[in-house]
DSSP file (Angstrom, degrees, kcal/mol; ACC not computed):
  #  RESIDUE AA STRUCTURE BP1 BP2  ACC     N-H-->O    O-->H-N    N-H-->O    O-->H-N    TCO  KAPPA ALPHA  PHI   PSI    X-CA   Y-CA   Z-CA
    1    1 A M              0   0    0      0, 0.0     2,-0.1     0, 0.0     0, 0.0   0.000 360.0 360.0 360.0 128.8   -6.4   18.5  -19.5
    2    2 A N     >  -     0   0    0      1,-0.1     4,-1.4     0, 0.0     3,-0.4  -0.446 360.0 -97.5 -94.5 173.9   -5.1   20.7  -16.7
    3    3 A D  H  > S+     0   0    0      1,-0.2     4,-0.9     2,-0.2    -1,-0.1   0.837 122.7  56.5 -60.1 -34.5   -3.5   19.5  -13.4
    4    4 A T  H >4 S+     0   0    0      1,-0.2     3,-0.6     2,-0.2    -1,-0.2   0.900 105.6  51.1 -64.8 -39.7   -6.8   19.9  -11.5
    5    5 A D  H 34 S+     0   0    0     -3,-0.4    -1,-0.2     1,-0.2    -2,-0.2   0.821 111.7  48.6 -65.1 -30.2   -8.5   17.5  -13.9
    6    6 A R  H 3< S+     0   0    0     -4,-1.4    -1,-0.2    -3,-0.1    19,-0.2   0.608  82.2 118.6 -87.0 -12.4   -5.7   15.0  -13.4
    7    7 A A    <<  -     0   0    0     -4,-0.9    -3,-0.0    -3,-0.6    -4,-0.0  -0.277  62.9-129.6 -60.3 135.8   -5.7   15.0   -9.6
    8    8 A N        -     0   0    0      1,-0.1    16,-0.1    17,-0.1    -1,-0.1  -0.629  27.0-106.7 -83.5 144.3   -6.5   11.7   -8.0
    9    9 A P        -     0   0    0      0, 0.0    14,-0.1     0, 0.0    -1,-0.1  -0.296  39.4-103.2 -68.1 156.2   -9.2   11.7   -5.3
   10   10 A P        -     0   0    0      0, 0.0    13,-0.2     0, 0.0   132,-0.1  -0.245  42.1 -86.7 -74.0 166.7   -8.1   11.3   -1.7
   11   11 A A        -     0   0    0    130,-0.4     2,-0.3    11,-0.1    11,-0.2  -0.348  44.1-148.0 -66.6 153.3   -8.5    8.1    0.3
   12   12 A V  E     -A   21   0A   0      9,-3.0     9,-2.6    -3,-0.1     2,-0.5  -0.926   6.7-129.4-126.4 152.3  -11.8    7.5    2.1
   13   13 A I  E     -A   20   0A   0     -2,-0.3     2,-0.8     7,-0.2     7,-0.2  -0.867   7.7-159.9-100.6 131.8  -12.7    5.7    5.3
   14   14 A D  E  >> -A   19   0A   0      5,-3.1     5,-1.8    -2,-0.5     4,-0.9  -0.870  11.0-175.5-106.4  93.1  -15.4    3.1    5.3
   15   15 A A  T  45S+     0   0    0     -2,-0.8     3,-0.4     1,-0.2    -1,-0.2   0.849  79.3  56.2 -61.9 -36.2  -16.3    3.1    9.0
   16   16 A D  T  45S+     0   0    0      1,-0.2    -1,-0.2    -3,-0.1    -2,-0.0   0.884 117.2  34.8 -63.8 -37.9  -18.8    0.2    8.7
   17   17 A A  T  45S-     0   0    0     -3,-0.4   109,-0.4     2,-0.1    -1,-0.2   0.468 105.2-127.6 -93.0  -2.8  -16.2   -2.1    7.1
   18   18 A C  T  <5 +     0   0    0     -4,-0.9   109,-1.4    -3,-0.4   108,-0.6   0.960  67.9 127.4  51.2  54.7  -13.3   -0.6    9.2
   19   19 A A  E   < -AB  14 125A   0     -5,-1.8    -5,-3.1   106,-0.2     2,-0.4  -0.934  55.2-143.7-139.9 158.5  -11.4   -0.1    5.9
   20   20 A V  E     -AB  13 124A   0    104,-2.1   104,-2.9    -2,-0.3     2,-0.4  -0.979  23.6-174.8-122.1 138.3   -9.6    2.6    4.0
   21   21 A R  E     +AB  12 123A   0     -9,-2.6    -9,-3.0    -2,-0.4     2,-0.3  -0.989  11.5 171.1-137.6 142.5   -9.8    2.8    0.2
   22   22 A R  E     - B   0 122A   0    100,-2.2   100,-2.8    -2,-0.4     2,-0.5  -0.953  10.5-165.9-149.4 134.0   -8.2    4.9   -2.5
   23   23 A T  E     + B   0 121A   0     -2,-0.3     2,-0.3    98,-0.2    98,-0.2  -0.979  14.7 179.3-118.0 130.5   -8.3    4.5   -6.3
   24   24 A I  E     - B   0 120A   0     96,-2.8    96,-2.8    -2,-0.5     2,-0.5  -0.922  24.6-132.6-128.3 154.6   -5.8    6.4   -8.5
   25   25 A R  E     - B   0 119A   0     -2,-0.3     2,-0.4    94,-0.2    94,-0.2  -0.921  23.2-168.6-105.4 130.0   -5.2    6.7  -12.2
   26   26 A I  E     - B   0 118A   0     92,-3.0    92,-2.7    -2,-0.5     2,-2.1  -0.978  24.4-135.8-122.8 129.6   -1.5    6.4  -13.3
   27   27 A N  S    S+     0   0    0     -2,-0.4     2,-0.3    90,-0.2    90,-0.2  -0.511  75.4  92.5 -82.7  72.2   -0.3    7.2  -16.8
   28   28 A A  S    S-     0   0    0     -2,-2.1    -2,-0.2   128,-0.1   128,-0.1  -0.971  83.6 -85.6-157.0 157.4    1.9    4.1  -16.9
   29   29 A T     >  -     0   0    0     -2,-0.3     4,-2.4     1,-0.1     5,-0.2  -0.269  35.6-117.7 -67.1 155.6    1.5    0.5  -18.1
   30   30 A R  H  > S+     0   0    0      1,-0.2     4,-2.9    87,-0.2     5,-0.2   0.889 115.8  54.8 -58.9 -40.8    0.1   -2.1  -15.9
   31   31 A E  H  > S+     0   0    0      2,-0.2     4,-2.3     1,-0.2    -1,-0.2   0.906 108.9  47.3 -61.8 -42.1    3.3   -4.0  -16.0
   32   32 A K  H  > S+     0   0    0      2,-0.2     4,-1.7     1,-0.2    -2,-0.2   0.916 113.7  46.9 -67.1 -43.1    5.3   -1.0  -14.8
   33   33 A V  H  X S+     0   0    0     -4,-2.4     4,-1.1     2,-0.2    -2,-0.2   0.920 110.8  54.0 -63.8 -42.6    2.8   -0.2  -12.0
   34   34 A W  H >X S+     0   0    0     -4,-2.9     3,-0.9     1,-0.2     4,-0.8   0.938 108.5  47.8 -56.5 -49.6    2.9   -3.9  -11.0
   35   35 A R  H >X S+     0   0    0     -4,-2.3     4,-2.5     1,-0.2     3,-0.7   0.876 109.0  55.1 -59.3 -37.2    6.7   -3.9  -10.7
   36   36 A T  H 3< S+     0   0    0     -4,-1.7    -1,-0.2     1,-0.2    -2,-0.2   0.675 112.5  41.5 -75.5 -17.5    6.6   -0.7   -8.6
   37   37 A V  H << S+     0   0    0     -4,-1.1    -1,-0.2    -3,-0.9    -2,-0.2   0.407 125.0  34.2-105.4   0.7    4.2   -2.2   -6.0
   38   38 A T  H << S+     0   0    0     -4,-0.8    -2,-0.2    -3,-0.7    -3,-0.2   0.631  95.0  81.2-126.4 -22.3    5.8   -5.6   -5.8
   39   39 A E    >X  -     0   0    0     -4,-2.5     4,-2.8    -5,-0.2     3,-1.5  -0.795  68.8-142.6 -94.4 120.4    9.6   -5.3   -6.2
   40   40 A P  H 3> S+     0   0    0      0, 0.0     4,-2.3     0, 0.0    10,-0.4   0.833  99.1  54.0 -50.1 -41.2   11.3   -4.2   -3.0
   41   41 A E  H 34 S+     0   0    0      1,-0.2     4,-0.1     2,-0.2    -5,-0.1   0.806 115.7  40.4 -67.5 -26.1   13.9   -1.9   -4.7
   42   42 A L  H X4 S+     0   0    0     -3,-1.5     3,-1.4    -7,-0.3     4,-0.5   0.852 111.7  54.4 -87.1 -39.5   11.0   -0.1   -6.5
   43   43 A I  H >X S+     0   0    0     -4,-2.8     4,-3.0     1,-0.3     3,-1.6   0.903 103.0  59.9 -56.2 -40.6    8.7    0.0   -3.5
   44   44 A S  T 3< S+     0   0    0     -4,-2.3    -1,-0.3    -5,-0.3    -2,-0.2   0.655  95.1  63.8 -65.2 -15.6   11.5    1.6   -1.5
   45   45 A Q  T <4 S+     0   0    0     -3,-1.4    -1,-0.3    -5,-0.1    -2,-0.2   0.665 123.4  10.3 -82.0 -16.2   11.6    4.5   -4.0
   46   46 A W  T <4 S+     0   0    0     -3,-1.6    -2,-0.2    -4,-0.5   104,-0.2   0.597 132.0  30.5-134.3 -21.2    8.0    5.7   -3.1
   47   47 A F  S  < S-     0   0    0     -4,-3.0     2,-0.3     1,-0.3    -3,-0.2   0.754 109.6 -47.0-108.6 -89.0    6.7    3.9    0.0
   48   48 A G        -     0   0    0     -5,-0.3     2,-0.6    17,-0.1    -1,-0.3  -0.939  64.8 -79.2-145.2 165.1    9.1    2.8    2.7
   49   49 A Q  E     -C   64   0A   0     15,-2.4    15,-2.1    -2,-0.3     2,-0.4  -0.590  58.9-173.4 -70.7 115.8   12.4    1.0    2.8
   50   50 A I  E     -C   63   0A   0     -2,-0.6     2,-0.4   -10,-0.4    13,-0.2  -0.906  18.6-176.5-118.7 139.8   11.3   -2.7    2.4
   51   51 A S  E     -C   62   0A   0     11,-2.5    11,-1.6    -2,-0.4     2,-0.4  -1.000   9.8-171.8-131.6 134.7   13.3   -5.9    2.6
   52   52 A L  E     -C   61   0A   0     -2,-0.4     2,-0.6     9,-0.2     9,-0.3  -0.968  18.4-145.4-127.8 141.7   11.7   -9.3    1.9
   53   53 A T  E    S-C   60   0A   0      7,-3.6     7,-1.7    -2,-0.4     2,-0.1  -0.929  75.9  -2.3-101.1 124.1   13.0  -12.8    2.4
   54   54 A G  S    S-     0   0    0     -2,-0.6     2,-0.3     5,-0.2     4,-0.1  -0.336  83.0 -99.7  89.1-176.5   11.6  -15.0   -0.4
   55   55 A S  S    S+     0   0    0      2,-0.2    -2,-0.0    -2,-0.1     5,-0.0  -0.970  71.9  12.0-143.5 158.3    9.2  -14.1   -3.1
   56   56 A G  S >  S+     0   0    0     -2,-0.3     3,-2.3     2,-0.1    19,-0.3  -0.214 112.1   1.8  71.6-165.4    5.5  -14.5   -3.7
   57   57 A V  T 3  S+     0   0    0      1,-0.3    19,-0.2    21,-0.1    -2,-0.2  -0.289 133.9  25.6 -57.1 131.4    3.0  -15.5   -1.1
   58   58 A G  T 3  S+     0   0    0     17,-2.7    -1,-0.3     1,-0.4    -2,-0.1   0.179  81.7 139.2  97.5 -16.0    4.7  -16.0    2.2
   59   59 A A    <   -     0   0    0     -3,-2.3    16,-2.7    15,-0.1    -1,-0.4  -0.373  32.5-178.7 -57.8 140.0    7.6  -13.6    1.5
   60   60 A H  E     +CD  53  74A   0     -7,-1.7    -7,-3.6    14,-0.2     2,-0.3  -0.951  20.7 110.5-144.4 161.3    8.3  -11.7    4.7
   61   61 A G  E     -CD  52  73A   0     12,-2.3    12,-2.2    -2,-0.3     2,-0.3  -0.891  55.8 -60.3 172.6-140.8   10.5   -9.0    6.1
   62   62 A T  E     -CD  51  72A   0    -11,-1.6   -11,-2.5    -2,-0.3     2,-0.4  -0.949  22.7-156.7-137.9 157.6   10.2   -5.4    7.3
   63   63 A I  E     +CD  50  71A   0      8,-1.9     8,-3.2    -2,-0.3     2,-0.3  -0.996  24.3 175.0-130.1 137.7    9.2   -2.0    6.0
   64   64 A S  E     -C   49   0A   0    -15,-2.1   -15,-2.4    -2,-0.4     6,-0.1  -0.939  20.7-151.6-143.0 163.0   10.5    1.2    7.6
   65   65 A W    >   -     0   0    0     -2,-0.3     3,-1.8     4,-0.2   -17,-0.1  -0.864  50.4 -66.8-127.4 161.7   10.6    5.0    7.3
   66   66 A P  T 3  S+     0   0    0      0, 0.0     3,-0.1     0, 0.0    -1,-0.1  -0.205 120.1   6.6 -53.5 137.2   13.2    7.4    8.5
   67   67 A N  T 3  S+     0   0    0      1,-0.2     2,-0.3    -3,-0.0    -3,-0.0   0.704 111.3 102.5  62.8  23.6   13.5    7.6   12.3
   68   68 A Q  S <  S-     0   0    0     -3,-1.8    -1,-0.2     3,-0.0    -3,-0.1  -0.981  74.7-110.7-133.5 148.3   11.0    4.7   12.8
   69   69 A A        -     0   0    0     -2,-0.3    -4,-0.2     1,-0.1    -6,-0.1  -0.371  48.6 -89.2 -69.3 154.7   11.6    1.1   13.7
   70   70 A G        -     0   0    0     -6,-0.1    -6,-0.2    -8,-0.1    -1,-0.1  -0.365  36.3-139.6 -65.8 144.8   10.9   -1.5   11.0
   71   71 A V  E     -D   63   0A   0     -8,-3.2    -8,-1.9    -3,-0.1    28,-0.1  -0.921  22.3-114.9-106.7 126.7    7.4   -2.9   10.8
   72   72 A P  E     -D   62   0A   0      0, 0.0    17,-1.8     0, 0.0     2,-0.3  -0.338  40.3-180.0 -60.4 141.3    6.9   -6.6   10.0
   73   73 A I  E     -DE  61  88A   0    -12,-2.2   -12,-2.3    15,-0.2     2,-0.3  -0.988  11.3-174.4-144.5 148.8    5.3   -7.3    6.7
   74   74 A R  E     -DE  60  87A   0     13,-2.3    13,-3.1    -2,-0.3     2,-0.6  -0.997  30.6-116.3-146.5 142.1    4.3  -10.4    4.8
   75   75 A V  E     + E   0  86A   0    -16,-2.7   -17,-2.7    -2,-0.3    11,-0.3  -0.690  32.5 177.6 -77.9 121.3    2.9  -11.1    1.3
   76   76 A E  E     +     0   0A   0      9,-3.0     2,-0.3    -2,-0.6    10,-0.2   0.816  61.0   0.3 -94.8 -37.5   -0.6  -12.7    1.8
   77   77 A A  E     - E   0  85A   0      8,-1.2     8,-2.5   -21,-0.1    -1,-0.3  -0.986  58.9-172.3-153.8 154.1   -1.9  -13.2   -1.7
   78   78 A C  E     + E   0  84A   0     -2,-0.3     6,-0.2     6,-0.2   -21,-0.1  -0.924  15.7 176.0-158.3 127.6   -0.7  -12.5   -5.2
   79   79 A E  E >>  - E   0  83A   0      4,-3.2     3,-2.7    -2,-0.3     4,-2.3  -0.915  50.6-109.0-126.6 101.8   -2.2  -12.7   -8.7
   80   80 A P  T 34 S-     0   0    0      0, 0.0     4,-0.1     0, 0.0    -2,-0.0   0.054  93.1  -5.8 -43.6 129.7    0.5  -11.5  -11.1
   81   81 A E  T 34 S+     0   0    0      1,-0.1   -47,-0.1   -50,-0.1     3,-0.1   0.524 133.3  62.4  62.6  11.8   -0.2   -8.1  -12.6
   82   82 A S  T <4 S-     0   0    0     -3,-2.7    29,-2.8     1,-0.3     2,-0.3   0.658 107.1  -2.2-125.2 -44.5   -3.7   -8.0  -11.0
   83   83 A M  E  <  +EF  79 110A   0     -4,-2.3    -4,-3.2    27,-0.2     2,-0.3  -0.987  45.2 178.3-158.1 139.2   -3.5   -8.1   -7.2
   84   84 A V  E     -EF  78 109A   0     25,-2.0    25,-3.0    -2,-0.3     2,-0.4  -0.986  12.6-161.7-141.3 137.5   -1.1   -8.3   -4.3
   85   85 A A  E     -EF  77 108A   0     -8,-2.5    -9,-3.0    -2,-0.3    -8,-1.2  -0.968   3.1-167.0-123.3 135.0   -1.9   -8.2   -0.6
   86   86 A Y  E     -EF  75 107A   0     21,-2.9    21,-2.7    -2,-0.4     2,-0.4  -0.951   8.5-152.2-119.2 138.3    0.4   -7.4    2.2
   87   87 A R  E     +EF  74 106A   0    -13,-3.1   -13,-2.3    -2,-0.4     2,-0.3  -0.929  23.4 176.8-106.2 134.4   -0.2   -8.0    5.9
   88   88 A W  E     -EF  73 105A   0     17,-2.4    17,-2.0    -2,-0.4   -15,-0.2  -0.969  32.5-100.9-140.5 157.1    1.6   -5.7    8.3
   89   89 A C  E     + F   0 104A   0    -17,-1.8    15,-0.2    -2,-0.3     4,-0.1  -0.493  29.8 174.7 -75.0 137.6    1.8   -5.0   12.0
   90   90 A N        +     0   0    0     13,-0.5     2,-0.2    10,-0.2    -1,-0.1   0.393  65.9  51.2-121.9  -2.3   -0.1   -2.1   13.4
   91   91 A E  S    S-     0   0    0      9,-0.1     2,-0.1     1,-0.1     9,-0.1  -0.696 111.6 -57.9-121.4 177.3    0.5   -2.5   17.1
   92   92 A E        -     0   0    0     -2,-0.2     2,-0.5     1,-0.1    -2,-0.1  -0.391  55.4-152.9 -61.0 128.9    3.8   -3.0   18.9
   93   93 A C        -     0   0    0     -2,-0.1     6,-0.1     1,-0.1    -1,-0.1  -0.897  12.6-163.4-107.9 131.9    5.5   -6.1   17.6
   94   94 A T  S    S+     0   0    0     -2,-0.5    -1,-0.1     4,-0.1    -2,-0.0   0.777  78.0  56.4 -86.6 -26.7    7.9   -8.0   19.8
   95   95 A L  S >  S-     0   0    0      3,-0.3     3,-1.2     1,-0.1    -1,-0.1  -0.903  83.4-132.2-107.0 134.1    9.6  -10.0   17.0
   96   96 A P  T 3  S+     0   0    0      0, 0.0    -1,-0.1     0, 0.0   -35,-0.1   0.805 101.2  20.7 -60.7 -33.1   11.3   -8.0   14.2
   97   97 A D  T 3  S+     0   0    0    -25,-0.1     2,-0.6   -35,-0.1   -36,-0.1   0.135  97.0 106.6-122.1  26.2    9.8   -9.9   11.3
   98   98 A A    <   -     0   0    0     -3,-1.2     2,-0.5   -26,-0.1    -3,-0.3  -0.905  58.0-147.6-105.5 120.0    6.8  -11.6   12.9
   99   99 A V        -     0   0    0     -2,-0.6     2,-0.8   -28,-0.1     3,-0.1  -0.723  15.1-135.4 -82.7 126.9    3.4  -10.3   11.9
  100  100 A I    >>  -     0   0    0     -2,-0.5     3,-1.2     1,-0.2     4,-0.8  -0.759  11.6-156.4 -87.2 110.7    1.0  -10.6   14.7
  101  101 A E  G >4 S+     0   0    0     -2,-0.8     3,-0.7     1,-0.3    -1,-0.2   0.861  85.6  59.6 -55.1 -42.3   -2.2  -11.9   13.1
  102  102 A E  G 34 S+     0   0    0      1,-0.2    -1,-0.3    -3,-0.1    -2,-0.0   0.726 119.1  24.9 -65.7 -23.5   -4.6  -10.6   15.9
  103  103 A T  G <4 S+     0   0    0     -3,-1.2   -13,-0.5     2,-0.1    -1,-0.2   0.272  98.2 106.0-125.9  10.9   -3.6   -7.0   15.5
  104  104 A S  E <<  -F   89   0A   0     -4,-0.8     2,-0.3    -3,-0.7   -15,-0.2  -0.502  52.8-145.7 -91.3 161.2   -2.4   -6.7   11.9
  105  105 A T  E     -F   88   0A   0    -17,-2.0   -17,-2.4    -2,-0.2     2,-0.4  -0.809   9.6-135.3-117.1 164.5   -4.1   -5.1    8.9
  106  106 A V  E     -FG  87 125A   0     19,-2.1    19,-2.7    -2,-0.3     2,-0.5  -0.981  11.9-164.4-122.3 129.1   -4.0   -6.2    5.2
  107  107 A F  E     -FG  86 124A   0    -21,-2.7   -21,-2.9    -2,-0.4     2,-0.5  -0.962   8.8-163.4-114.0 134.6   -3.6   -3.8    2.4
  108  108 A T  E     -FG  85 123A   0     15,-2.4    15,-1.8    -2,-0.5     2,-0.5  -0.957   8.1-155.3-120.7 126.8   -4.4   -5.0   -1.1
  109  109 A F  E     -FG  84 122A   0    -25,-3.0   -25,-2.0    -2,-0.5     2,-0.4  -0.891  12.9-171.2 -97.8 127.5   -3.3   -3.4   -4.4
  110  110 A T  E     -FG  83 121A   0     11,-2.6    11,-2.6    -2,-0.5     2,-0.4  -0.982   5.8-157.4-119.6 132.3   -5.6   -4.2   -7.4
  111  111 A L  E     + G   0 120A   0    -29,-2.8     2,-0.3    -2,-0.4     9,-0.2  -0.895  12.9 175.5-113.3 137.9   -4.6   -3.1  -10.9
  112  112 A E  E     - G   0 119A   0      7,-2.2     7,-3.1    -2,-0.4     2,-0.1  -0.986  34.6-106.8-136.3 146.7   -6.9   -2.6  -13.9
  113  113 A D  E     - G   0 118A   0     -2,-0.3     2,-0.3     5,-0.2     5,-0.2  -0.469  37.3-172.2 -68.4 143.4   -6.2   -1.4  -17.4
  114  114 A A  E >   - G   0 117A   0      3,-2.5     3,-1.7    -2,-0.1   -84,-0.1  -0.922  38.0-106.1-132.3 160.1   -7.5    2.1  -18.1
  115  115 A A  T 3  S+     0   0    0     -2,-0.3    -1,-0.1     1,-0.3     3,-0.0   0.843 121.1  30.7 -55.5 -36.2   -7.6    4.0  -21.4
  116  116 A D  T 3  S-     0   0    0     -3,-0.0     2,-0.4   -88,-0.0    -1,-0.3   0.017 135.3 -57.7-115.0  28.0   -4.7    6.2  -20.4
  117  117 A G  E <  S- G   0 114A   0     -3,-1.7    -3,-2.5   -90,-0.2     2,-0.4  -0.953  86.6 -22.4 144.5-122.3   -2.7    3.8  -18.2
  118  118 A T  E     -BG  26 113A   0    -92,-2.7   -92,-3.0    -2,-0.4     2,-0.5  -0.985  37.0-141.6-137.2 138.6   -3.6    1.9  -15.1
  119  119 A L  E     -BG  25 112A   0     -7,-3.1    -7,-2.2    -2,-0.4     2,-0.5  -0.894  22.9-167.5 -95.0 127.8   -6.2    2.2  -12.3
  120  120 A L  E     -BG  24 111A   0    -96,-2.8   -96,-2.8    -2,-0.5     2,-0.5  -0.975   3.5-172.2-118.1 124.3   -4.6    1.2   -8.9
  121  121 A T  E     -BG  23 110A   0    -11,-2.6   -11,-2.6    -2,-0.5     2,-0.5  -0.964   4.1-166.4-115.9 132.1   -6.9    0.6   -6.0
  122  122 A V  E     -BG  22 109A   0   -100,-2.8  -100,-2.2    -2,-0.5     2,-0.4  -0.969   6.0-178.3-113.1 133.5   -5.6    0.1   -2.5
  123  123 A V  E     -BG  21 108A   0    -15,-1.8   -15,-2.4    -2,-0.5     2,-0.5  -0.993   6.8-165.6-128.6 123.4   -7.9   -1.2    0.2
  124  124 A E  E     +BG  20 107A   0   -104,-2.9  -104,-2.1    -2,-0.4     2,-0.3  -0.950  16.2 175.7-111.2 126.9   -6.7   -1.7    3.8
  125  125 A T  E     +BG  19 106A   0    -19,-2.7   -19,-2.1    -2,-0.5  -106,-0.2  -0.772  43.0  63.1-124.8 166.2   -8.8   -3.8    6.1
  126  126 A G    >   +     0   0    0   -108,-0.6     3,-2.0  -109,-0.4     4,-0.1   0.538  50.1 134.0  99.6   9.4   -8.7   -5.1    9.6
  127  127 A F  G >   +     0   0    0   -109,-1.4     3,-1.8     1,-0.3     9,-0.1   0.767  64.3  71.4 -63.5 -23.7   -8.6   -1.9   11.6
  128  128 A D  G 3  S+     0   0    0   -110,-0.3    -1,-0.3     1,-0.3  -110,-0.1   0.679  93.5  57.4 -64.9 -15.2  -11.3   -3.3   13.9
  129  129 A R  G <  S+     0   0    0     -3,-2.0    -1,-0.3   -25,-0.1     2,-0.2   0.387  92.5  89.5 -94.9   2.4   -8.6   -5.6   15.3
  130  130 A T  S <  S-     0   0    0     -3,-1.8   -26,-0.1    -4,-0.1   -39,-0.1  -0.543  87.6-113.8 -97.1 166.3   -6.3   -2.8   16.3
  131  131 A G  S    S+     0   0    0      1,-0.3    -1,-0.1    -2,-0.2   -40,-0.0   0.723 112.1  27.5 -70.0 -22.2   -6.2   -0.9   19.6
  132  132 A D     >  +     0   0    0      1,-0.1     4,-3.0    -5,-0.1     5,-0.3  -0.623  67.9 172.6-140.8  75.7   -7.5    2.3   18.0
  133  133 A P  H  > S+     0   0    0      0, 0.0     4,-2.4     0, 0.0     5,-0.2   0.902  80.7  44.7 -55.5 -46.5   -9.5    1.6   14.9
  134  134 A V  H  > S+     0   0    0      2,-0.2     4,-2.2     1,-0.2     5,-0.2   0.941 117.0  44.6 -65.9 -47.6  -10.7    5.2   14.3
  135  135 A G  H  > S+     0   0    0      1,-0.2     4,-2.5     2,-0.2    -1,-0.2   0.899 114.8  48.7 -63.3 -41.6   -7.3    6.8   14.9
  136  136 A N  H  X S+     0   0    0     -4,-3.0     4,-2.7     2,-0.2     5,-0.2   0.893 110.4  50.8 -67.4 -39.2   -5.5    4.1   12.8
  137  137 A M  H  X S+     0   0    0     -4,-2.4     4,-2.4    -5,-0.3    -2,-0.2   0.928 112.7  46.6 -63.6 -42.7   -8.0    4.5    9.9
  138  138 A E  H  X S+     0   0    0     -4,-2.2     4,-2.0     2,-0.2    -2,-0.2   0.923 114.0  47.9 -65.1 -43.2   -7.5    8.3    9.9
  139  139 A S  H  X S+     0   0    0     -4,-2.5     4,-2.0     1,-0.2    -2,-0.2   0.928 115.1  44.4 -62.1 -45.9   -3.7    8.0   10.1
  140  140 A H  H  X S+     0   0    0     -4,-2.7     4,-3.0     2,-0.2     5,-0.2   0.827 107.2  59.9 -71.8 -31.4   -3.6    5.4    7.3
  141  141 A R  H  X S+     0   0    0     -4,-2.4     4,-1.7    -5,-0.2  -130,-0.4   0.956 110.8  41.7 -58.2 -49.1   -6.0    7.4    5.2
  142  142 A G  H  X S+     0   0    0     -4,-2.0     4,-2.2     1,-0.2    -2,-0.2   0.878 113.0  54.8 -64.6 -37.4   -3.6   10.3    5.3
  143  143 A G  H  X S+     0   0    0     -4,-2.0     4,-3.1     1,-0.2     5,-0.3   0.914 106.8  49.2 -62.3 -44.0   -0.7    7.9    4.7
  144  144 A W  H  X S+     0   0    0     -4,-3.0     4,-2.1     1,-0.2     5,-0.3   0.857 108.7  54.7 -67.1 -33.1   -2.2    6.4    1.6
  145  145 A D  H  X S+     0   0    0     -4,-1.7     4,-1.6    -5,-0.2    -2,-0.2   0.974 115.3  38.2 -60.5 -52.1   -2.8    9.9    0.2
  146  146 A G  H  X S+     0   0    0     -4,-2.2     4,-1.7     2,-0.2    -2,-0.2   0.922 118.6  46.6 -66.3 -45.9    0.8   10.8    0.6
  147  147 A E  H  X S+     0   0    0     -4,-3.1     4,-1.8     1,-0.2    -1,-0.2   0.921 113.9  46.2 -67.1 -44.3    2.4    7.5   -0.4
  148  148 A L  H  X S+     0   0    0     -4,-2.1     4,-2.2    -5,-0.3    -1,-0.2   0.822 108.4  56.8 -71.8 -27.8    0.3    7.0   -3.5
  149  149 A D  H  X S+     0   0    0     -4,-1.6     4,-2.3    -5,-0.3    -1,-0.2   0.889 107.0  50.3 -64.3 -36.8    0.9   10.6   -4.6
  150  150 A K  H  X S+     0   0    0     -4,-1.7     4,-2.1     2,-0.2    -2,-0.2   0.869 107.5  54.0 -66.8 -35.8    4.6    9.8   -4.4
  151  151 A L  H  X S+     0   0    0     -4,-1.8     4,-2.3     2,-0.2     5,-0.2   0.931 109.3  47.5 -62.4 -45.9    4.0    6.7   -6.5
  152  152 A V  H  X S+     0   0    0     -4,-2.2     4,-2.7     1,-0.2    -2,-0.2   0.934 111.0  51.2 -60.3 -46.2    2.3    8.8   -9.2
  153  153 A A  H  < S+     0   0    0     -4,-2.3    -1,-0.2     1,-0.2     6,-0.2   0.875 110.7  49.6 -61.0 -37.1    5.2   11.3   -9.1
  154  154 A L  H  < S+     0   0    0     -4,-2.1    -1,-0.2     1,-0.2    -2,-0.2   0.920 119.3  36.2 -66.2 -44.1    7.7    8.5   -9.5
  155  155 A L  H  < S+     0   0    0     -4,-2.3    -2,-0.2     1,-0.2    -1,-0.2   0.696 124.4  41.0 -86.6 -19.4    5.8    7.0  -12.5
  156  156 A E  S >< S-     0   0    0     -4,-2.7     3,-2.6    -5,-0.2    -1,-0.2  -0.614  80.9-158.0-126.1  71.4    4.7   10.2  -14.1
  157  157 A P  T 3  S+     0   0    0      0, 0.0    -3,-0.1     0, 0.0    -4,-0.1  -0.231  82.0  20.9 -51.1 133.2    7.6   12.7  -13.8
  158  158 A G  T 3         0   0    0     -5,-0.2    -5,-0.1     1,-0.0     0, 0.0   0.422 360.0 360.0  87.2  -1.2    6.3   16.2  -14.0
  159  159 A A    <         0   0    0     -3,-2.6    -6,-0.1    -6,-0.2  -153,-0.0   0.502 360.0 360.0 -70.4 360.0    2.7   15.2  -13.0
């Protein structure tokens, strides 16, 4: 199998559902992928610097990138080693760790076993509640491409 055969497809926009979706195949165990999408110290190695207060559903905190203010984030749902959903702010937030329900989106990671590792699907929904649904979907589509490619590179050195 060459590198072209292994490339994961890009994220896609579902304009009717106001959602962004991407499924990737990772040559790593489900447990390892799970830890890397749920443990703050591992998330911070591929996504953004995240800090959470608490654990499981209701854990909250911020996620940030270089030269950007922290974005409030909260764990919305969790089924160990199968699914975790995070709600985060997409408009200006006045409180540093308060997610504003009316303008936030939710991204959900779903994990499935695959013959050569794990299938990870991310679906981000709720863009219709933001001030610029089309622009935000396009921005996040590109973001999920870059961030999940970094996740693959972390878990599959040399990929």
